[in-house]
N, C-alpha and C positions, 0 to 999 in steps of 0.2 A: 784787501783781506780775501783769502781764498774762499771760494764758494763750494769747492769740492776737491777730491783727491784722486790721484792716479797711483795705483800700486803696480809697478813694473816687476814682474816675477820671471826669473830665468831659471829653468830647470836643467842643471848640468849633470849629465849622466852618461856613463859608458859601462858596458858589461865588463866583468873581470876577464881581461884578455892577456894576462901575464903568462908567458911561456918560457920558463928558464931553460927548457930542454933544447931550445934553438933560437937563434937570433933572426930567423927568416920567416916567422909567422906573419903573414900579411895582416892579421887581425890586430897585432900590436900597433900597426900604422894608424889604426883608427884613433888611438890615443895620441900619437905623435902629431897627426894632422889637427886634431881638436886643440891641442896645446898651442900649436903654431898659429892656427887660424882663428881660434875662438878665445881660449882661456887667457892667454897672455895679451892679445889685443884688447880684450875687455879690461884687464887689469891696467893696461897702459892708458886706456880711456879714463878710468877712475882716477888714476894718478894725475892726469892732465886736468881733470875737473877740480881736484883738490888744490893743485898748484895755482889755478886761476880763481880760487875762492868761490866756486860754484857749490851751493848747498843742494844736495841730492839724496834720495833714498832709493835703493834697489834691494829687492829680496831675491836671494839666490839659494836654491837647493843644491847642495853638493852631496851626491849619493855616497853611501859608505864604500861601494866598490870603486868609485872614482877617487875618493880620498885615499883609499888604501893604495891605489896605483900611483897617485901623485907623490906619496911619501915612501914609495918602495925604492931602495937604493939601486937595485938592478935596473929598473925601468928609468930611473933618473939618469944613470950612466948611458943607457942605450939611447935615450932621447938626445943627450948632448952629442953623441956620435951622429945621430940622424941630422941634427942641426948643422953640424960641421960639414956633412956631405951636401946638405942643401946649399950652404954658402959656397962650397966648392963648385957645385953645379951652376949657381948663379954667376959666379965669377967667369966660368967658361962661357956662359951665355952672353955676358957682356962682350967678350972677345968675338964670339961667333956672330953676333948681331951688329958688329961695328959698322957695317955698310948700310944698315937700315935704321935711320934715326928714330922712327916711331917705336920699333921693337927694342932698340938699344936703350932708350929712356926707360922702358918698362923693365928691362933686365937690370939696369942700374938700380932702379927702385926696389926690385926684389932683393938684390944683394944688400942694400942698406936696411931694408925691412928685416931680413933674416938676421943680420948682424945686430940690429937693435933688440930683437927678440932674444938672441943669445946673451947679450949684455944684461937684459932684464932677468933672465933665468939665472945667470951667475950671481947677480946681486942678491938673490935669495938662496944661494947655494943649492939650487935645483929643487927647492921645496916651495911650490906655489901655494900650499896650504898656509904657510906663514904670511904670504902676501894677502890672502883673503882674510886671515885673522886680524891683521893690522887694520884693514878697512872696517871690519866689524867693531874693533875697539874704538875707532874714530866715530862710530855711530852712523856710518854711511851705508853699510851693507847689513842686512839682517840675514844671517845664514841659518838655514833650516836643513833638515835631513829628509831621508826617504826610507823605505823598507830596506833591510840590510843588503839583499841582493836584487832589489827591484822586483820582487815577486808580485804578480797580479793578485792582490789579496782576496777579491771576491771568489777566486777559484782555489784558494787554499782551504783545505777541508776543516782542519781542527783549530780551535781557539789557541791551543798551546803553540802551534807552529806560527800563527799570526803574531802572538805575543812575542815569540822568540825573534821574529824578523824585526819587530819594532823596538824591542828592548835592546837588542844587539846594536841596532842603528844608533839609538840614543847614547848608549855607552861609548861607542866609538867616536861619535860627534863630540861629546863632552871631553874626551881625552885629547882630541886634537884642537878644539876651539875654546876650551876653558870654561864652557858653560853648557848646560843642556839646551837643546833647541826648543823654542817655543812653538814652532809649527812643523808640519810635515807635508812633503809632497807625496801623496799616495800614488804609487806607480800607476801610470796611465790615467791618473785621477780616478782610479777604481775604488768605488765605495759600495758597501752593502750595509743593510740595517744591522745595528748592534756593534759594528766595527768601532763606532764612537766610544763605546764603553771601554774598550781596550785602550784606545787612545787617551781617554781621560784618566784611566788607571796609571798610565805611563807618564802623565804630566804634560801631555800635548794640549795646547790651547786652541789651535786652529789647523785647518787643512783646506785644500782647494778642490772644487768640483766643477764639472762642466755646467753650462747654464741650465740644461734641462734637469740636472740633478736637483736644483733648487726650484725651478719653475714647477716641477711635478710634485713638490713637497706637500705634505698635509699638516696643517692648513696651508693654503696658498700664501706665499710671502707677500706682504703688503707693499714692500719696496722693490719687488722684482729682483733683478740681479745687481742692483746698485747698493746693496747693503748685505753684510753677512747675516746669517741666521744661526741660531743655536740649536744643536741636536738635543734630543731628550736627556743626554748625559752631560750637557753643558759645554760641548766643544763647538767652536765657531766654524761654520762652513762658508768660505768665500767663493761665490760663483764666478766663472769666467764671463767676461763681457763679450757678447757676440760681435758687436759693431767694431770694437777696436781690434778684435782677433781677425776679422775678415780683411781689414786693411793691410795686415801683414801676412797672414797665412794663405789667403785665397790664391789659387793658381790662376784664376782669371783676372782678379782685380788687385791682388796684392802687390805691394811695392817691389819685392825682389824680382818680379818678372819684367821690370822696365828695361827697354832696349839699350839704355846707356850703361847698365850695370854689367859687370864681368860675367862672361859665359863660363859656367861651371864645367861643362863637358868637353871643352877644348883645352887639353893639357899637353905640354910638350912630351910627356911620357908616352903619349899615343901619336903625336904629330911628327916628331923627329925620326930620322932614319935610325934603325935599330943599332947600327954600329956607333952612332954618336951618343945615344942615350943609354946603351946597354950597361955601363958601369953603375948606373943609378936605378936599375930595375931589380926585380927579384932574381936571385941566382939561377932560377930555372928559366929565366927569359920572359917571365910574365910581365906584360906591360902594366904599369900602375900610374896613378896620379902623383905627380911630383909637387904640385902646388904652384908651379909656374905656368901661368895662362896669359895669353897675349890678345885675346879677342873679347869683344863685348857681345851681348846677346843679339843685338842687331835686328832680328826679326824672327819669325816662326820657321823660316826655311833653313837650309843648310849653309847659305852664304853668311859669312861673319866678317865684320869690320874690326880693325884694330881697336883695342881698349884705350880709352882716354881717362886716366884717373881724375883729372881736374873736372871734366864734365860729369863724371860719376859722383864726385864729391858735391858738386852743385846740386845734382839731382837728389842726393841724400838729404841735403839741407832743405830742399823744397818739400820732400816727403815728410821730413820731421816737422816742418811748419804746418803742413796739411794735417798731420796726425794731431798736433797740439790744438789747432783750430777746431777740429771736430770734437776733441775732448772738452774744450771750453764751452762750445755750444751745448754739448751733452750735459755738462755739469750745470750750466745756467738753467737749462730747461727743467731738470729734475730737482734741483735744490729748492726751487719755489714750490713745487708740488709735494715734495717729501717733508718739508719743514725741518730738514736737517741736511748736513753736508753729505752728498753721495760719494761713494768710492767706486771708481772704475778699475776693475781688476784685469790686467792684461798679462796673462801668462804665456810663455813661449819656451820651446826647447832652446837652451842656450846655444847649442851647436848650429842653430839657424843663422846666428849672427857671426859672420866671418867664414865659417866652413861652407855652408850652402849659399848664403847671401854675403858675398865678400865685403860689401859696403855696410853690413849690419852694425858693426861697432861704431863706424862713423855716424850712422843714423842715430844710434843711442846717444853718442856724444853731442850731436847737434840738438837732439830733442831735449836732453837735460839742461843744456845751456839756454835754449830758448825758453823753457819753462822757468828758469831762474831769472833771466834778464829781461825777457820781452813781455811779460804779463804777470798778473797776480790773481787770476781766476782759479787756476789749478795748481796744486802743489803735489809733489811726490810724497809718498808716505809708505810705511811698512804696515802689514796687517796688525802686528801687536800694538803699534802706535794708534791705529784706528780703533781697535777694541777698547782702548782706554778713554775714547772720546764720549761714549755713551754707555749707559748701564741697562737699557731696556730693549735689548735685541729680541726679536721674535723667536719663539721656540717652534721648530717644525720637525716632522719625521720625514727623513729623506729616503727615496727609493734607491735601488741598485742603479749605478750609472758609471760611465767612464767617458773619456774624451776620444776614444777610439772610433773606428768606422761604425756608423749607425748608433753610436752612443752607449753600447753595452759591452758584451764580452765577445762579439763576433770575431774580432781579430785573433783572440787567444784561445778560442774554442771552436774549431771547425775541422773539416776532414783532414786537412794537412797536418794538424798538430794535436787532435784530441786524444791520440794514443798515449800521450805522456802522462795524463792525469791519474789513471789507475795506478801507475807505478809511483808517482809522486805521493798519492794519498796513502798507499801501503807503506812507503818509507816514512811518512809523517807518523803513522801509528806506531811503527817500530822504534822510531827515535824517542817517542814519548815513553814507550815501554822501557827502553834502556835507561832513560833519565830517571824514571820512577824506581827502577830496580836497583841501580847502582848508587847506594847511599854513601858509601865510603870506599871508593875504588882504590886499587893500588895505582902507583904512578903511571905505569904503562897502560893500565886500563883507562885511566883518566885521559891520557893523550889520545887513545883510540876513540873514546867517547867524544872528545872535542873535535877530532877530525871527522867523525861521522856527522856531527852537526854541520861542519863546514861543507861537506859533500852534499848533504841534503839542501842546504841553502843555495849552493851554487846550481844545483839541478833545478831549483824553483825559479831561477831568473826568468822574468817575462821576456827577455830579449830573445831567447831561443825560440819560443813559440811565435814571436813577432817575425823573426827572420824566416821561419818556415812559411808563414802566411805571405810574407812579402816576396818570397821566392828569390832571395839573394843569399848567397853563402849557405844554402840549405844544408849541405853535407856537414859543414862545420857545426851548425846549430844542433843537428841530430846527434853528431858525435859527442858534443859537449853534454847534452842531456844524458845520453847513454853512459858515457864515461863516469859521470858523477853518481848516477844511480847505481851502477855496477860497483863502484868503489864503496859506496855506502853499504850495499848488501853484503859485500865481502867483510867489511868491518863488523857489521851486525852479526854475521855468522861466527866470526872469531870471538866476539864478546860473549855470545851465547854459549859457545863451547869452552870458553876459558883458555884458549890457546891463541895468542896473538903473534903474528909474524912481524917481529919488531923491525928487521931490516926493510921490509916492504913499507911498514908504517913510516919509517924515517924518510924513505923516498917520497911517499905521499905528502908528508909534512913539508918537504921542500918544494914540491910541485904545486900544491894547492895550499898556500900559506896565508890565506885570507884571514883577517881578524885574529891576530895572534893571542889576544886576551879573551877570546870566546870561551865561555864556560857552558858545557853541555847542560848544566842544571837549568838553564833558561827554558828548556823544553819540559820541565817537570809539570805535571798536572797540579792545578790548584788543589784538587781533591783526588789524589791517586788511589782509587778504590781498590785496584787489584792488590796493591801492596798492603793496604790496611786490612784487607780480608785475610791476608796471610799471617797477620800478627794478632788476630782477634782473641787468641788465647790469653792475652793480657787484658786486665781491666783498663778502662779508658775514661779519662776525665776531660770535660770541656771547661777551660779556664777563661774567664772574662776579666780583662784589666785595661784601663785606659792608657797605661804606660808600660813599656817593656823595652829593654835596651835595644838600640841606642837611644830610644826616646826615654830620657831620664830627667824627671823634674824633681822628684824627692826619693825617699827610701823605698817607695812602693815598687818601682821598677826592679831594683836590686832584689827585693824580697821575692817577687814572682819569678824572676829569672833563676835564683838559687833553688827555690822550692820546686819549681817545675823540673829542672834538670836532675835533682836528687830523687824526685818521684820516678823519673825514668830509670834511674839506677836501681830502684827498688821494684822494677817490673811493671810500672804503669806506662801506658801510652798517653801522652799529654798533648792536647791541642790548645794553644793559646790564641785567642782572638783579641786583637788590640788595634790601635790606630797606626796609620802609616807615618813614616818620617822620611823626608828627603828622597833619595833614590834607592833606599833599601827595598829588597824584593817584597812583593805582597805575599808571597808564599815561600817559605824556606824551612829547612830543618836546622835548628841551632842546638848543638850538644844533645841531639836526640829528641828535642822538643819540636813539634810541628807548630810553626808560627804563622798565623794568618793575619796580615795587616790590611785594614780596610781604609778606603779613601772616604773622607768626610766632605760631602758637598758643602759649598759655601752657605752658611745659615742666613736666615732672614735678618736676624739681629746680630749685634756685635758682641754681646755678652758671652761669657764662657759657658753659661748654662744652655744657651742656644746651640753652641757647638756640641756640647755633651748630648743634647737630645738628638742631633743629627748623627752623632757617633753611635748611639743606641740603635737607630734605624738601620744603619749600615751593618752593625754587628748582627742584628736579627737576620738580615739578608744572608750574611756570610754563614751563620749557624745553620740556617735552613738549607743552604746549598751543601754544606758538609753532610748534614743528616740525610737529605734527599738523595745524595749521591751514593748512599749505602752504608754510611758510618752509623754505628749505634754507640751511644755513650751511657756509662753507668751513672753519672751524676754531673752536675754543674758546680763549679766553684767560682763565685763572684767576689771581686775585691773592690770594696768601697762603693759609695752611692752613685758614682758616675756611670756604673753599668747596671743600675737597679732595674731600669725598664726592660733592657734586653734580657736580663736574667729571669725576671718575672714572666716575660712573654714566652721564652723558650721553655721554661719550666712547665707552664700550663699547656703549651701547644703540643709538647711531646711527653708529658707526664713523667718528668725527670726529677729526682731528688735534687735539692739545692743546699749547698753549704756556702755561707758568706763569711768573709773575713772583714772585720771593721778595724781599719788601721788607725783611724782618728775620728773625732766627731766635730761637727760644726760648733756645738755648744762649748766643747773644750777649747777649740782653737780661738774662740772669741770671748771666752769666759762669760758666756751667756748668749741668748738669742735676742737681737735688737732690731733686725731689719726683715722686710718681707723676703728678700733673697736668702738670708740665713734661715728663715723659717722654712722656705721651700726645700733647701738642701737638707735640713734636719728631718723634714718629713720623709724625704727619699731614703735617708739612713734608716729611719724607723721602718719604712715599708720593706726595705731589704731584709732587716732582721726579722720582720713579721713573716715574710714569705719563706725564709730559710728554715730548714729542719734543724740545722746546727749552726751556731755562730761561734767563730774563732776570734779571740782577741790575743794580744801579744804580752799582756802583763796583768798582774792582779789589780793594779790601778785601773786599767781599762775595763776589767771585769766589773769593778764597782761602778764605774762611770756609765756603762751601757745598761747595767741593771737599774740604775737610778733614773737615767734619762728616758730610756725606752720601756721601762717596766717589764724587762725580760725575766722569765723564770730562771733561777740559777742553774737548773739541770739542763737547760738548753745551751749553756755556754761552756766552751773549752778554752783554757789558757795554754797557748803554745808560744814560746818566745820566738823572737827573730833569731836568725843565725848569722854566722860569719864564716867565710872560707879564707883562712890565713894565706893560702897559696895565691889567691887573687889580689892580695895586698902587697905582694913583692914586686918591686920595680923590674921592668924588663932588662935593664942594664944597671951596672953598679952606680951608686950615687957618689958624686965627687963635688969638689969646690964649685964647679960651674953651676951645678943645680942650685946651690944656696945663693950664688951671686945673682941669680935671676930675681930673687926676692929680698935679699938683705945683704949688707956688707959682711965681710969675713968675721969681724969682731962682734956682730950683733947676734942676739939670741931670739929665736922666733917663738912667739905665742900665737898659736894657730886656731882659727875657727873655720869649719867646713859645714856648709848647709845652705838652705834657702834663706834669702834675705827677706824675712817676714817678721812681723811683730812678735809672734809667739816663740821665735827662736832666741830672743833675748840678746841680740848683738848690741843693742843700745846699752845694755847693762855693762857689757865688756868695754865699750867706748867710755862710759862714765867712770869705769874703774881704771882706765889707762893712765890718767895723771898720777894717781897714787902709786901705781906700779913703776912708772918712769921716774918718779922722784927718788926711789931707792935703787932702781935698775935702769939707768938711762941707756944701757946697751940693748934694750928690748926693741924688737920690731914686731908689730901686730900685722899678721897676714890674714885677711878675711876672704875666703874662697867660696864663691857661689854667686848666684844671681837671684833677683826677685823684685817685687814691687817696692820694697823699702830701700833699695840701693841709694837713690838720690837723697832720701831723708837721712840715712846713716852717714853719707859723706858730708852732709851739712852739719850733722852732730859732731863729727870728728873735727871740723873747722871750729865750731863753737867751743869745743873742749880744748883747743889749742894743741891737738896731737896729730893734725893731718899729715905732717911730714913723716910721722912714725907709724902710719897706717897704710897698708897696701891693699886695695880692693882688686882682686884678680879677675872677677867675673867667673863664669862657669869654667871648670877645669875637667879634662878627661881623666879616666881612672888612673892611668899610669902617672900622670902629673900629681894626682892626689897621693898616690903611693910614695912618690919622691918627697913631697912636702911632709908627710908623716914621718919619714926617716930623718929629716933634718930639723924638725921642730923640737924645742925643749919641752913645751907643754901644749896640749890640745884642750881647748875650753869649749864647753857646750852649756851655755847659761840659759837654757830654755825656760820659758814661763809655762809651757805646755808641751809635753813630750810623751806620747803613748808608749814608746819603747826607747828610741834613740839608737838606731842601728849605726849611725855615723860614729857615735862614741864607742860602740862595740868594735867597729873597724879600727879606730885609733888604738884601742887596747890590744887588739890582735896584731897590730903593727909594732907593738912594743913602745908606744908613746905614753908618757904620764898624762893623766886626764884630770880635769876639774869639771864637775857636772852639777847642775841644779838638782836639789833633792826634791824632784817632782816626777810624777808619772812613772814610766818604766825605767827611767834612769835610776830611781831609788832602788829598784830591784837588782840592777846590774852592779852598781858600785857600792861597796862597803867602805865607809870613811876611814882612812888611815890604814886600810888593808890592801886594796887594789886600786885606789884612787882617792880623790878628795871631793867632798860635797860642799856646796854653797847654798845659802838661802835664796830662793827664787826672787829675782828682781832686786837683789841687794848688792850694789856695787862695792860697798865696803867689804862684805863677806867674800865676794869674788876676788878682790885685790888681795885680801889676806891669804887665801888658799894659793893663789899664783905665786905670791912672794915667798911663801913657805917652801914651795917646790924649787924656786930659783935659788934660794939661800942654801939648800942642801941637795945638790944634784945627785949625790950618792943615794940618799933616801928616796928621791924621786925615781931613780932607776930601779930601786928595789920594789917600789909600788908597781911600776910598769911590768917588771918581770913576774910578780905575783899574778897580775891580771892576765898576762900571756899564758902562764901555766894553767890557769883555771878556765881558759876560754873554751875548753872541751865541752863544757855543759851547754854551749850554744852551737854544737856541731850540727851541720845540716843533715847528716845521716839520721841522727836522733830525732830532729824536727820532722823529717820526712816520715819516719816511722810513726810519730805521734799523729801526724796529719792523716796517714792511712788508717790509723785507729779510729779517727773521727769519721772518715768515709765509711768504714765498716759498720758504724752504728746506724747508718741510714740506707746504705746501698747493698744489694745482694751480690757482693763481690768477694772474691777470695784474695787474701793478702799474699802476694807473691814474694818469695825470698829473692835475694840478689842472685843466688845460684841458679834458681829456676829461670830468672830473666836472662842470665848469660847463656843458658842452654837454648832458650827460644831465639835469642839474637844470633847465636851461632847457626841455628837451623835456617834462620831467615837469610 
């Protein structure tokens, strides 16, 4: 059984060196050499290990610039041409060296190697990303990302630009590899305090740092560098192991310097007579490396002996065994002292293996085979696998660090390259200005904005500063920096003046076409103060809600979405603070509404109330940041108990009026209070109504309920119904037979329920009524759309009632699918036992579907029996069956009820509801109600 683990991490990166303007840029050869000598050989090693049943784990970071070039059709074509020329050169070398057996064997080997590489490349149609993704899906590779253009993040000035680099990288990674990356390789391992907050917001679980980045942490790590630590924002930092790094990296002691290995600097591109090699050199006659090298390192002097691949392979096996032996001893030593299994993190530049160290892929192959077959002390593992082993990692504050010379920013900030940062920082500020200013750009403006973002990112590449420091290809690095900054500044000037040179933009889009899906909005400030200040003539409301589309659990999300966007239409500036969901932006503008999504830290407990408490803490932080950034609000509007604590805190902290909407009560949902948890929630509901100056409810039924339960004075309450927008209930495309066939056979008639699968929604009553309905109408199919904790219980009930084959449980369905179902259903049934309003029933009526509802709560206000729908007695299966059968017997009458409901739906118009809500705001806040016309004037000026 393993006593510890080895995490082999390979960082694969190249700067964006695509040059469509010419086939003869030497820099493109950087990529071709890396593909021939590193990326494809590594893939061949992995395939060989799979073929031979070797279980292994390797972590690889494929940077966004590298992925973009590997998937670029132009570069794929050029690389194949490059390979063909290499094979042609190798074939000529086989002929030329025929009289020298040692060199001839090498030439034959190169020809076979290049041919094998070409075969592998063709196998994947030139797209190596597909090959890496296959290995990811097999669980052998953990693929992670890096910053978009490998910017050295400690020297990026603004949070917006850092977030743009990370967010863009994650989006591109997911689009190519089918899943978001769990980890990130921070360029040059560059970390600075608070960077982990942005990583955590973007869903990153871990990153790597040099050893001193963890050794100097506060408090000192108890396990040194043999365990990850957690940053204050909960992201894991894996430190580089010094001992294993030295054995590979060290110029004095490292394996690549062994005399048996191939000499990098002796290449036939420099050794052969010019006339012989000239067709394979740069057209200007510049000598270059071809990749064909005949000598081994031999010694420190100039004398070199011929290379012997067999002896080099034996040496690689010896070094692999030595490396494994040292890891075994290291693990055995520390496992006993740590009381847990240590992890040795060995990160390297991928290009070391094959390009600089020709035998590197062989060494990796030998190492992984020996670990699998020859011992059981050490196993390979990925960082995400290791993080799941333990739950109590130490929390530490990490200092700024990198793995560059002297451990900090020395390489990227010195006399040779420090001139670039004032220009980069100015461009950052201007890009943020553009992103905040252009809310709804014209198509050509949006293209210019996206291109400006590309140019800034390309200018930020750490490679240019590194090359300037390294004094190799300095002119190229300087030109690339200046070109991208100048292009950005020209685009900025055009956008400011409103006059874009479109032919030049098209040329630029072809030249620098990195990240085709890049959206300039990624640079928007989370709190763009300048823009807010320009619109302060509008009243402003801070709205708190735990759900907002696409986070949709019940009707609350739809209510807040519709209310907020209609308030905007009536001249209000609305800021919604809500919980995050998936990969949706933490800050965006949706239909004019400023949406701020907060990340909820993992709670101590597993219950929903613990999550809700953490949500409130994060909401308070977000609200404070908004207000402290310069925003002033006229009032707070809180929705339901889940945001009570945040609403109360912000109200008192900033002396703001508070309006609360109570959408339902815990007492009503459970027909009483029976548990401590229910009592806790009910108390929060009471507290929210107590703190609020005005309380809004959606029906007269709810008014009576909150008056009774919370002893609220009647003059503190306002009844404003929920609304519906018929336009949102229209399917995106015409409904046809295929839509119905997904749920029922052509001859069947659909009885539909949509809603959460919880006890109070009454789905069990519908299932109990099903046998009676089917006895008269065996062509009925019951479709139950939604999810919830009662799903399993309801499916069992359908089995017991003997109707399971006539009931389809769809689970959650998106809005467009809901709209299609409403169009094909004969009847929509909402048999709730408790329903404060019943917005789903209203949506069914707005879609033109005949409805049966329980005569309970708000549903009783909406439906008039026999006029615009039918009512049933709550919880009464016989009553429900009777109403459904009446509609099925007389489709013409059912259609008439539906048409009446549709004609009267205007009383639930959101314009009217927004006006009523503004009236409530006006009772407590010193604000002026703006007409739509005045809003449009302000918007036009903005």
